[in-house]
N, C-alpha and C positions, 0 to 999 in steps of 0.2 A: 504494500500500500504506500503510495507517494505522500509524504507529509504535506500538509496544507501550507501554502505560502502565507507569511504574515504580512499585514498591511504595512505600507511604507511609512517611514518617519518623516517629519518635517525637519529642516535644518536645526531649528530650535530644540526639538525633541532629541535629536541625535546629540547635540551639544550638551544637553542636560544629562543624558545617560553617560556620555563620555566623562563629564566632570564627576559624577557620582562614583563611577568605577575608579577614576584616578584618585580622588580624595579618600576613598575607602582604604587604599593602600598607602598613600603618602601622609595622611593626617588622621590616623585611626582614632586618636583621642577626641577629635571633634566630629566624628562620624557616628551616626547619620547627620546630615547637614540641615541647618535651618534655611529658610528662604533667603536670608541675607547672605549666608555663606555660599549658597548655591549661585546667587546672583553675582557675587564677586568672582567665583570660579568661571562662570559663563562669560563674563565681560573682561576677563584677564587680558592684559596687553601683551604678555609674553607667553610663549609656547602655545599660541593659538593661531590657527589659519583656517578661515578668515577671522580677524578680530571682530567681535560683535559688541553692540551697545544696546542691550536688551533692557526694557523696563520690567519692573517687578510684575506688572499685570500680564505681560507677555509670557514670562516664565511661569506664573501661576496657572495661566490658561493651558500651557503645554503640560504642566505637571498634572492637571486634572485629567487631561486626555491620556497621559501615560498611566495614571492610576486606574483609569477605567479599563485599561488593557493589562493590568497587573504588572506592568514593567517598572512601576515605582510603587513603593509601599510607604504608608505613613505611620509614624509612632511619636510618642512624646518623650522618648529617651528616659534617662535616669531622673531628670528633674521633674518630669511630668507636667511642665508648664508651657514649653515652647514646642510647637509642631515641627517635626523633623522628617526628612525624606531619605529613603534608602533604595538602591536599585535591585531589580530582580531580573536583570537582562539575560544572564546565562541560563537561568531556569526556563524562562519563557521561550527563548530561541533554541534551547537544547544544545548549548555550546560548552566546551571545556573552558577553564579559566584562561588558558593561553590565548584562545581565539577571542574571548571577551576583551582581553587586554589589547590585543592587536586592533580590534575594531574601535575600541575607545580612543586609542592614540591616533588612528586615522581620522576619527570624527573630530578630534581636538586640533590636529596639526595639518590636516590635508594630506594629499598624495605624498608618499615617501618611498625611498628605495628599501630593499631588504636590510641593508646595513644600518640605515637611519632608524628603521623600525626597531631593530634589535637594541640599538643604543637608547632610543627614547622610551622603550618598554622596561628598561633596566630596573626602575624602582617599583614597577607593577608586577613584572614576571621576568625571571631570568632564563633566557633561551641559551642552550648549550652552544649553538653555532648558527650561522646564517642559513644553512640548509634546513635547519629545523623550523626557522621562521617561514621560509619559503614553502615548506611542507604544509604548515597550517594555513597559509594564505591560499594555496592551491586547493586544499580541502574546502575552504570557504567559497572559493570560486566555482566549485563543482557540486555544490549542494543540490540535491534533487528537488528541494522545496523552493529553490531560487537562489541564485548566486548572491553572496554578500560582499565579495571583493572582485576586483577586476585588475588585470595586468595591463598597464597603459603602454602605448608605443614609446620607444626611446626618443627623448626630446633632443633637438639640436644642441650639440655641445656636451651631451651627457653620455656616459658609457654604460649606465645601468637603467633597467626598467624601473619605473615607479609603480606602486600599487595604490588603489583607492578603494574606499568602501562604497557599497551600493545600498546602504540602509535607507537612503532617500531616493533610490532609483538612479537612473542615468542623469536625471535632472540635477542631482547633487554633484556631478562631476564638473570640473572646469570646462568651459565651453569649447576650448581648443582641443580638449582631450577626450571628450565624449565619443565612444565608439560610433563610427558612422554606420548607419543602417544601409542595406542594399539599395533601398529606394533613394536615399540621399546621395549615394555614390553615383547612381544612374543619372540623377538630376544634375549633379555637378559636372559629369562628363558631357551631358547634353549642352549645358551652358558654356562649357569650355569650347565645344565644337562650334556652337553658334558664334561665339566671340571671335574665333579664328576665321570663320566664313565672312563675318562683317569686316574684319581687318583686311582680308583678301579683296573683298568687293571695293573697299575704300581705296586700296592701292591701285586696282584696275581702273576705277573712276578717275583717280588723280592722273593716271597715265594717259587716259583718253583725253581729259581736259588739257593736259600738257601738249598733246599732239595737235589738237584742234586750234590751239592758240598760236601755233607756229605759223 
């Protein structure tokens, strides 16, 4: 039986989950997070790509949606006074901790090479080597319920492929790196052919005008 694909996340929802995964490992003493702490993590200016400037109301609306899908859980912590939030990402998606950490870092920092991911995941999960990282990424890309990662084409001036998450679908990829669909490729080829024909016609017309003016 093929697992059912989960609904796509919005960029704000992906950022929230990424922050919760990150802070659970890096600041366990203050986890689960309050809305204020979560807001600071989402709007952080370092180690974030893209940098966001989200209002508390936007974060709260996204939290409510994530809570309705059991991706975020609420509790009042030890104090019992302030509402706090914890992530349930791995359980809902059926993922091991290593995969959860990779997706969180991709959601927080954008597309990265295998080497960058291994280094950036260091405080969340320690991978033995780059090939282990790539193995998890390939598993995420081949999920029968829908790919969660994609290997991007090598960019000019780069020697390594970068990987991106698909938690928000292809719409979450940088415009220049979104995989081209067959329909888009055919359209681009047709436009290029038409542009070439127009250029040839203009050259012929210019030649004719040049001859008649002699």
